[in-house]
N, C-alpha and C positions, 0 to 999 in steps of 0.2 A: 503493500500499500506508500502510496507518495505520500510525503507528509506537504503541509500546507507553503511550506518556506518552499521547498523543492518547485510545488508550482509556481510559487511567486516569482523566485529569482529566474528561473529558466523562461516562463510567458511563453513568449513565442516560439519555444525550441521544445512546448513539450511533445511532439512526436517521437525524439530523441528519450526524453524523459519517460515518456511511458512505457519505453523499451527496457528502461535501465531496472537495473535492482537497487532499490532504497535504503537496503536494510540498515548501513551505518556510512557515516563520513567515510571510512575506510574503501570501502565497495564501491562507494560513487563516486570516489576519485582515481579509482583502477580505471573505469572504466570513462573517466572523461572525453581521454585520446581516440577511444575509438568514439565516442557520440559528436565530439568535433569534428572527427574525418566524416561522418556519415551527413552532418548538417551540411559541411561546406564543398561536400565533394557529389552525393550523391542524391541528396536532398532537394526536390525541386521547391521554387522561391516565386511567391507570386509577382514581386517587385521585380523579378530578372523574365517575366512572361513565361513564368512555368518552368523554367531551366535550371539546373543545378548548376552551380558557382561555378562547376570547371565545364559545364557544356556553355554558358554565358561567358565565358574568358576563349571559349574555342571559335563561335558566333562572332564575338568581334575580333578576334585577331585575324578571321575570314574576310570580314567584311575590311579590315585597314589593307589585308593585301590585296584585295580586289580593286580596291577603289587606287592603292599606290601601281597597280599595274594598268589601270588608267589613264592615272594621270602620265605615266611612260609614254603608254601609245600615243597621246598626243601631242606629246612633244617631238616626238618622229619625225 
């Protein structure tokens, strides 16, 4: 069972917290790296148009490469 403090602290991260064991502080701390990796690499975010941060970075990088290619082609 999650504590009220855990839900308050993690608020927007409740998806990750709901998958964590919250028996005690040591157990929570042991799972934090995995939870943050999931949240930052896999979990879709509405502010990123339902892409994970990894997907969003890849999308932005591809758009920048395309824009750079188009600028290069116009100059030649």
